[in-house]
Steps between C-alpha positions, in 0.01 A plus 500: 500500500819303417654756274805595696852416397538253789178325400598465142849373597350229721255398236772452244754316717467131578133464377359203315134519408336168412166665444525527120597136467220379722247712311622371169471142625148566631387635166651196322369248754261339253782446255706336774222244551482444124876427486474279797213292348673465157829400656344247739308341205810483283706353788236235577500384135882501479546293810254226382752413230810483732620142574508389869826455680551301829763570769638239747755569776746256660663601829866401565679515832864619504681358805697748708780246547580143384340221695696322781386143423837337575749549792759620249555867456337675212697480177336810356421825667334830395384813657120538452495825696667695223267749341559357143472128583136451422510741209769285348289194561203661324715595200642145479151346510397704195832452317511347151688185607228411757213574264680301220525199734131540597396523135687179420373316799134589424548472121373852447686515178239273363206694626349736240415754764870542579718389202368750245427246237583133416669585167802642680813310594561366854720792607257765377214328677695478826597875473133593432393291811762674718389850378133409556580389851691821565208709385241319697705432816493720813731434802457706815598454858252498789603799717690428830491119427721246327225404252490590135199485272545352145196612297441392142227597257377247240196428278363217723479463883674161511787610281559813705529296821721231338737751348529702824590187699735387226698820508527489871616134495747584213658772712526260796658232285736751345609628840560142620707419197713810558566383863599155390715630222678744742546204742664287240732775393594563864585136551727491200675815604548387858652170398736679266605742776550214749749331266693828454504570875626147579794546258565844653508364862762238401720759345456741798607228754809424296590862485479530882722199563765629251503843671538352852806291382652804317457745799599235760188563705331273751131493558520405861279752677496690176798618296612760765440323838868486617582855397182628662591330828851648502358847416265467796786416746723793386201736524433393856869547604502837338187604688662394834824683417310809407313493827830467703657776296212739558511431880878559516468807285235637731724453806802651321298805386401568866867468617624737231234759591653511850856582384638811674272468801614423863551142619200521722278581201646221292456228766132591530440330162311168547745315278800613713349538844429124522873404458635354844813718506290813446265398775797447744654837394174672552480366857859599560431845360191543727723408803775737392255789458362434848858495647584825316179657631580389857861629480385838366244523780734406789845606383473750220652504146852548624517199728703192385195277546300715263781491243523124546130455436514727201793300354307177555199640312720606211659154481154337485396740215812402310414135541148573378628680192731208417220244546259709286765527231547126498126440494463751210765306300324178569164629386659634187672167424165320564327723254781445246473124534124509449542722195757262352260205559218681322716591205630138471143355495389770252778390269404142535132591428603694187693201370198270575269743314726500194495121497131491557429752224700283261291202611181711464537527130542115469205453737277737296583317181424168668170636640409632152549159348311323786210752482467444125495122564230542772273711277537249219411219730194695631385565145546140408297382796218744419496382134502139607209551733307696236553235240369231724194709588430562129532131429242425769257771380545427133222241494245726680416859408198713586375796301478841671159565343172318501158544363300616802160546336461339154296690237143376436278565196319832543121499494450828310694677234737783608489675164324687365339682793209616289325706770821672590594567136156645435513720807861615428434572130190694595672703765796555266279624216297726733824624656644574164187687399504703823870568443411628153241730652752623761770566246251672259384715788860577610595605149184708464599858606144640467308599811147380551461525878635687803703191609666499152565871532692426824676197367602625154537871557566503875227752565222500760161576352279739691185380328341333208203553276328251269379544141172678510215317330355663172287787594647558844598869487681661784189670643323166542802305622423602850156342476689171518620465860797280412642746248440778750689308775808461286504871421441594860783269606740659251396852613548420874836353427615822331355714788677278754204567744606864516247791458764738357436644162629262226627566149525198281642494148385209287705366205547166313778296352354515150209679344175294518582362846191669642661774704217749424239249615687427816539874569126550448406205722749596768361858505145370534605274786677799678181702460329258732707631785638842397446773247694391203629665176593296188751688280547381140851591391537247217643750247536238230122450458270746317234681690180294485260778610522854357391630847831377638706765320530680834685290755818441687721690249284813514504489882874467491538792260261717704242517218226340712408424852493141623123530586429593140695213347381220730218262367287323769478121453285424810493531874845596635668443165600758239704485181768752383573445132830566344389801299658635185881506512680811373835343527681175562369291798860477627507878538167503674602233755827677575341837558543677832126543518445126530551458882278796596229355274513161663483668836190694381339175395557339839329800655175393329551114467637257749624249237640584161531223242706597192480283181821505301610341176706179508868534567577334166346787308595799712699590806241742632449283811870535595453879503186505712613211729699720746181708574285197578479269804502170315519367144259216395638284228234310305628170357279312256484126545715331235771764513866399478680502837803685347292791391325520838826495686657768277200726536491451881874581513455823301217610725683441826811675368791601706278691749307181572150647436225281656340286216201271543408232249155376395440206258219566257283285271575183694313179421252405768677163564832693558362734766687446825400784741231430763255714306600348165463138614136570572418609153473146345289385794194705430276198553615434854273764670800700626387815323480807727234758411649845428395790718258747350618856543260789515 
C-alpha cells in the first residue's frame, strides 16, 4: 500500500501521466474521424480551384579561377576558396540590376503575367516585372560543388524554362560587362601612371647629376671606392702593429716579473737564454763552478787557487748581470717602439674614419636618390608590361560563369500539390482538434480515474469501484464476481497480506461520495476471510432503525455490553450502530474509554470497519484516526483535485498517519485496475464463477 511519506513524495515529483489525455482522445475518436473527413472534403474542393504553377531550373557553373586560354598572365584574379565567395555570387545573381537586365532582354515588362497591367507606364511595368521575378525566383547552391540552381516559377512550362535560362544568361552577361569595364578603367589608369612615372624618372636623374657635381663625388667603383681602399690599408697596418705590440708586451711582462731575482733565474727565461752572450757566459759560469768545486775539494777554502776560482765566478756573474741589464733595456725599448707604431696607426685609422663618416652621409644621400630612381624604373616597367598585356587581351574576354544545364519545360505542375495539401490540412485539423482535447483535459481539474488521481492530485489510488446499476444493493453486489473482485482487491491491499487485527476508519471528501456504501462492502469482503465488525459512527445522520438506540455510545459510557448492542448481518459480519448520543461526538471520541473499547472489540472481531462522516462536515475522523491502523478516504469520481489534495493532507497530518484512497462511482470506461477493466468485457467469457460458501 503506497501510503507512506516516501511513496507520496515519489509520486508527486517528476511524474507526467498521459493516461487522461489518451482516454479523452479514445472517447472522442469518432469525432476525430468526422473532423478528418470534413477537412479532407473541404481541402479537396479548395484545391480544385487553385491555378497550376510550373517550375523550371537552370544550372550555372561558377569557375574556381579564370581560364588560361592565352600564354599571357591572368589580368583578373579572385579567391574562390573564401567562405563568402559563392554566397556573394548568389546574392549578385538575384540582385535587382541583373533581374532588370533580364526583364528588358526578355521583354517581361510587356508580359501581363509579370508587368501588373498594360495601363501602367514603362517604369512601373518594369518595376512590377522585377518584383514578380524576385517573388518567383529561387537561387540555391549545390552543396560541395561549384554549381548553382536558378529556379523560377511561372504559369506555363515553356515560360518558366525561358525565364530561368534568361536570368542565368543575364547574370553571365552582366559579369562579363563588369570585367570589360574594369579592364578599360585599368588601362586608362595604367597609361596615366606611366606618363607620370616617366616625368618623375627624368627629374630624379637630373637631381642625381646635380648632387654628384655639388658634392664632388665620383661614381668609379661607387662613390666611396678610394676611401674604402685607404681605410682597408690602414686597418691592416694597425692589425700588424697591434700584433707586434702584444708580442713585445708579453716578453716585457715576463722580464719585469723576474726583477729582484738572481742572474741564474733571469737567464733561464727563453727570450734571454737564447742570446749568444748569455749562452757563452753560461758556459763560462759552468766551467768556473767546476774549477771552484775542484779547488775546494783539493785545496780547501783558504787556498789561493780556491780564492782565484771564486773571484773568477764572481766576475762571470757580474758580466751576466750587465748583459741581462742591457737585454732588459733592449726588450723595453722594443716594446715601446711597437706601442708607438700601434698608436700612430690608430691615429691614422681614426682620421680615416672621420673622413669616411663624412663621406658616408653623402653616400647615403646618393644611395637614397638612386634607390628611388630604381623603384620608379621598376614600377614603370611593370606598368608598361601590364598595359601591353591588357591591349592584347582587350579583344578577347571569357566569362567566369556558364550555363551548365539549361532549364527545360517541366512535364507536370509543381503547384499546387493537391494530395500534400489535403493530407497536411487534414493532419493539421485533426492535430488542432486533438490539441483542443488535450488542453481541455489539462485544464479540467476533476478526477474521473485513478490515473487522473495520480496526475492531478499526486495520489496513488488503492482501489476503485464503479457505479452500481439500479437495484444493486450491497448484499447482492457480491453475487457479481467482478464487483466482488474489486472489493477483495481493495481489502487485501489494506491488509497488506498480514493476518494481524485491522482497524479501518472510512471517510469521504464530501457527503454523498459513498463512504458508507464502501464501508459496508469492505466489511462484507473482510467477512469472507475473518470475523468482521462494521461500526457506524456517522453522528450527522439520524438513526434509521429504532432498535439502534443502543450502540457504540452506550458501550463507551458503560450502559451496555458490546454483545447486547451488536446486530448480526450475516456469517462472520456484525454491525455496531452509533447509538443515542448523550453529548457531543467530539467528547465521545476524545474519551479515555475509547482505546479500551476498541481493544475489547478486537477481542471478538478480527477486522473492525468504522464508518465516519466526511471531513468537510466534521472532524470526527481526525480524533479517531490515531486509534486506527489505516484511514480509507473515499473520493467520488468527478471531484475537484484541489479538494482531494486538501483532504488527504489534513488526514495525513504532521504525524503522517497512513491514508489509503479509493475512487468511487467510476464510469465503466474509466476503470483502470485489472479487475475493473474486466467489467466492460462481460461478453468475452472471462467470467469466473464465485465460490459457494456453506
